[in-house]
C-alpha positions in Angstrom: -23.1 -5.8 -9.6 -25.5 -3.4 -11.3 -24.2 -2.5 -14.8 -25.3 0.3 -17.1 -24.2 1.4 -20.5 -23.0 5.0 -20.6 -23.9 6.6 -24.0 -23.3 10.3 -23.4 -21.9 12.8 -21.0 -22.2 16.6 -20.8 -20.0 18.4 -23.4 -16.6 19.5 -22.2 -15.0 23.0 -22.7 -11.7 23.2 -24.7 -9.5 23.5 -21.6 -11.3 20.5 -20.1 -10.7 18.4 -23.2 -7.0 19.3 -23.1 -6.8 18.2 -19.5 -8.5 14.9 -20.4 -6.1 14.3 -23.3 -3.1 15.0 -21.1 -4.4 13.0 -18.1 -1.3 10.7 -18.1 1.0 13.8 -17.8 -1.1 15.3 -15.0 -0.7 12.1 -12.9 3.1 12.0 -13.5 3.6 15.7 -12.7 1.6 15.3 -9.5 3.7 12.3 -8.4 6.8 14.3 -9.3 5.7 17.2 -7.2 4.9 15.0 -4.3 8.4 13.4 -4.4 10.1 16.8 -4.5 8.1 17.9 -1.4 9.1 14.7 0.4 12.8 15.3 -0.3 12.4 18.8 1.3 10.7 17.3 4.3 13.5 14.7 4.7 16.3 17.3 4.4 14.9 20.3 6.3 11.3 19.4 7.4 10.3 21.9 4.7 8.1 20.7 1.9 8.8 23.9 -0.1 12.6 23.5 0.0 12.9 22.6 -3.7 11.0 25.7 -4.7 12.2 25.9 -8.4 11.2 22.3 -9.0 7.9 22.7 -7.3 7.2 25.9 -9.3 8.1 24.1 -12.5 5.6 21.2 -11.6 2.9 23.8 -10.9 3.6 25.5 -14.3 3.5 22.2 -16.1 0.2 21.2 -14.5 -1.3 24.6 -15.3 -0.2 24.3 -18.9 -2.1 21.1 -19.4 -5.2 23.1 -20.0 -3.6 24.3 -23.3 -2.8 21.6 -25.8 -0.1 23.6 -27.5 1.7 24.3 -24.2 1.2 20.6 -23.2 2.9 19.3 -26.3 5.7 21.9 -25.9 6.3 20.5 -22.4 6.4 17.0 -23.7 9.2 18.0 -26.1 11.2 19.4 -23.2 11.2 16.5 -20.7 15.0 16.1 -20.7 15.5 19.8 -20.0 12.9 19.7 -17.1 14.6 16.7 -15.7 18.0 18.3 -15.8 16.7 21.4 -14.1 15.1 19.5 -11.3 18.1 17.2 -10.6 20.4 20.3 -10.7 18.4 21.9 -7.9 18.5 18.7 -5.9 22.2 18.4 -6.3 22.7 22.0 -5.2 20.6 21.4 -2.1 22.3 18.1 -1.3 25.7 20.0 -1.6 24.6 21.9 1.5 23.6 18.7 3.3 26.4 16.2 2.3 25.7 14.0 5.2 22.2 13.3 3.8 23.3 12.0 0.4 23.3 8.4 1.8 20.2 8.8 3.8 17.9 5.8 2.9 14.9 8.1 2.2 16.9 10.4 0.0 18.3 7.4 -1.9 14.8 6.0 -2.3 13.4 9.4 -3.5 16.1 9.8 -6.1 15.5 6.4 -7.4 11.8 7.2 -7.6 12.5 10.4 -9.5 14.6 8.5 -12.0 11.6 6.1 -12.4 9.2 8.9 -12.8 11.2 10.6 -15.5 11.8 7.3 -17.4 8.0 6.9 -17.6 7.5 10.6 -18.4 9.8 10.3 -21.4 7.8 7.3 -22.7 4.5 9.1 -22.2 5.8 12.3 -23.9 6.9 10.3 -27.0 3.5 8.6 -27.1 1.6 11.9 -26.8 3.7 13.6 -29.5 3.1 10.6 -31.8 -0.6 10.5 -31.2 -0.9 14.3 -31.9 0.3 13.6 -35.4 -2.2 10.8 -36.0 -5.0 11.0 -33.4 -7.4 8.6 -35.2 -5.0 5.9 -36.4 -5.0 2.3 -35.3 -1.5 1.0 -34.7 0.2 -2.3 -34.5 1.7 -3.4 -31.1 3.6 -6.4 -29.8 1.4 -8.0 -27.1 4.6 -9.0 -25.2 6.0 -5.5 -25.3 2.7 -4.0 -24.1 2.7 -6.6 -21.3 6.2 -5.6 -20.3 5.3 -1.9 -20.4 2.4 -2.3 -18.1 4.4 -4.4 -15.6 7.0 -1.6 -15.6 4.1 0.8 -14.8 2.9 -1.4 -12.0 6.5 -1.6 -10.6 6.6 2.2 -10.6 3.3 2.4 -8.7 4.8 0.0 -6.1 8.0 2.0 -5.9 6.2 5.3 -5.5 4.2 3.9 -2.6 7.3 4.0 -0.4 6.6 0.5 0.9 2.8 1.0 1.6 2.0 -2.0 -0.7 3.3 -4.6 -3.2 1.9 -5.7 -6.5 2.1 -9.5 -7.1 1.0 -11.7 -9.9 0.5 -15.0 -8.1 -2.4 -15.2 -5.6 -0.6 -17.9 -3.6 2.0 -15.2 -2.7 -0.4 -12.5 -1.7 -0.1 -11.0 1.8 -2.2 -8.5 3.6 -0.4 -5.5 2.1 -0.3 -6.9 -1.4 -2.4 -6.3 -4.5 -3.0 -9.4 -6.7 -3.0 -8.3 -10.3 -4.5 -10.6 -12.9 -3.3 -9.0 -16.2 -3.6 -10.2 -19.7 -3.1 -8.8 -23.2 -3.9 -11.2 -26.1 -4.9 -11.2 -29.7 -6.5 -13.8 -32.0 -3.6 -13.1 -34.4 -1.1 -14.3 -31.8 1.9 -12.1 -30.9 0.7 -8.8 -32.4 -2.4 -6.7 -32.1 -4.0 -3.5 -33.4 -5.6 -0.8 -31.4 -5.8 3.0 -31.2 -2.7 4.1 -29.2 -4.8 6.1 -26.8 -6.0 2.9 -25.3 -2.6 2.4 -23.7 -3.4 5.5 -21.6 -7.0 4.3 -21.0 -5.9 0.9 -19.6 -3.2 2.5 -17.5 -5.6 5.1 -16.0 -8.3 2.5 -15.3 -5.8 0.1 -13.6 -4.4 3.0 -11.5 -8.0 3.9 -10.5 -8.8 0.3 -9.6 -5.7 0.1 -7.4 -6.3 3.4 -5.8 -9.9 2.6 -4.7 -9.1 -0.9 -3.6 -7.4 -1.6 -0.2 -4.2 -3.7 -0.1 -5.2 -7.3 0.0 -7.5 -6.7 -2.9 -7.7 -8.1 -6.5 -7.4 -6.1 -9.7 -8.2 -7.8 -13.1 -7.2 -6.0 -16.3 -7.5 -7.6 -19.7 -7.3 -6.6 -23.4 -8.3 -8.9 -26.2 -8.3 -8.0 -29.9 -9.7 -10.0 -32.8 -10.6 -9.2 -36.4 -13.9 -7.6 -35.3 -13.6 -6.0 -31.9 -11.1 -4.7 -29.4 -12.3 -5.7 -25.9 -11.0 -4.2 -22.7 -12.1 -4.9 -19.1 -10.8 -3.6 -15.7 -12.4 -5.0 -12.5 -11.5 -4.5 -8.9 -12.6 -5.6 -5.4 -12.6 -2.1 -4.1 -15.1 0.1 -2.3 -17.4 0.5 -5.3 -19.7 3.3 -6.5 -23.2 4.0 -5.2 -25.7 2.8 -7.7 -27.4 6.2 -8.1 -24.0 7.8 -9.1 -23.1 5.3 -11.9 -24.5 7.5 -14.6 -22.7 10.7 -13.5 -19.4 9.5 -12.1 -18.1 9.4 -15.7 -18.7 13.2 -16.0 -15.6 15.5 -16.0 -14.2 16.0 -12.5 -16.7 13.7 -10.8 -15.7 11.2 -8.2 -18.0 8.9 -6.2 -19.3 10.3 -3.0 -17.6 7.6 -0.9 -14.0 8.2 -1.9 -13.3 11.6 -0.4 -10.8 10.1 2.0 -8.6 8.6 -0.7 -5.4 10.4 -1.6 -5.3 11.0 -5.3 -2.8 12.6 -7.8 -5.3 12.8 -10.6 -8.0 15.2 -11.6 -11.1 13.0 -11.4 -11.4 12.4 -15.1 -9.8 9.0 -15.8 -13.3 7.5 -16.5 -14.1 10.6 -18.7 -11.0 10.0 -20.8 -11.9 6.3 -21.2 -15.4 7.1 -22.3 -14.4 9.8 -24.7 -11.7 7.6 -26.3 -14.3 4.8 -26.6 -16.8 7.2 -28.4 -14.1 8.6 -30.6 -13.6 5.2 -32.1 -17.3 4.3 -32.3 -17.2 1.9 -29.3 -19.5 1.1 -26.4 -18.8 1.7 -22.7 -20.3 -0.1 -19.7 -19.8 0.6 -16.0 -20.8 -1.8 -13.2 -20.4 -1.4 -9.5 -21.6 -2.2 -6.0 -20.6 -0.6 -2.8 -18.3 -2.8 -0.8 -18.0 -5.3 -3.7 -16.1 -3.5 -6.4 -16.3 -1.9 -9.9 -16.0 -3.1 -13.5 -15.4 -1.1 -16.7 -16.0 -2.8 -20.0 -15.2 -1.3 -23.4 -15.9 -2.7 -26.9 -14.4 -0.9 -29.9 -15.3 -2.1 -33.4 -12.1 -2.8 -35.4 -11.9 -1.2 -38.9 -11.1 -3.7 -41.6 -8.5 -1.3 -43.0 -6.5 -1.4 -39.8 -4.7 -4.5 -40.9 -4.9 -5.7 -44.5 -3.1 -9.0 -43.7 -6.1 -10.5 -42.0 
């Protein structure tokens, strides 16, 4: 694969910077909106049936352009969840025979999963807003479990379109094989800027999205006393070589992915690049059409991040 180092992108407007910072919320709100529309289709063949919930999702998505409004929304996750489930209960009261419908049961379980993830992301965003430049200590095992839960949610929200497995010997034609590792030279704990949780999630989600079932996604993070290293690689459709330098720009997608259904805004790579530059790191992108794509990130680790080493 041809690899280039990305060293700069066009400057972003304030509202664009807010969208990038809140990218994880955008994806979740979009998934939430899609699930509400699906419930309406199942109940009455009407994707606008849950109008108040859909309007709330649209409002939340629109507010992501404003960092103050975004953080306010993050503080009100429980209230938003209560309002949405109350509307669903009211609609189901008019369709009592549908409460045990398999698709309704599945959608309600998916919504519970979405809100569980949303609560975690909201707490992370609120904490990062207080200390945006701080390196933090993490348990490698807990990070690993968190990402496995994210992958399980991706699988659940696919409504059976695919599975994610971790042993290549078990892979079937509708399965993704994920090779996922988080390690530190210090053993069980590592240090990194908290935003790189989002970065790794976004890059893995992109790799899965642009790789057909049956493909392979590799994601790895390694930290030592000098450098935080991150790599995500897939066997997906790849990026045309002449677009490698610009696909990282805000809102840009490769020209060969127009048929791919997406819940994001086209700035997962933008967020990864900006986070890398924020912490003085280096960012490489490699790809080949029909072969796959690889993102590599190196971030120098400040000595002051952990005085115990």
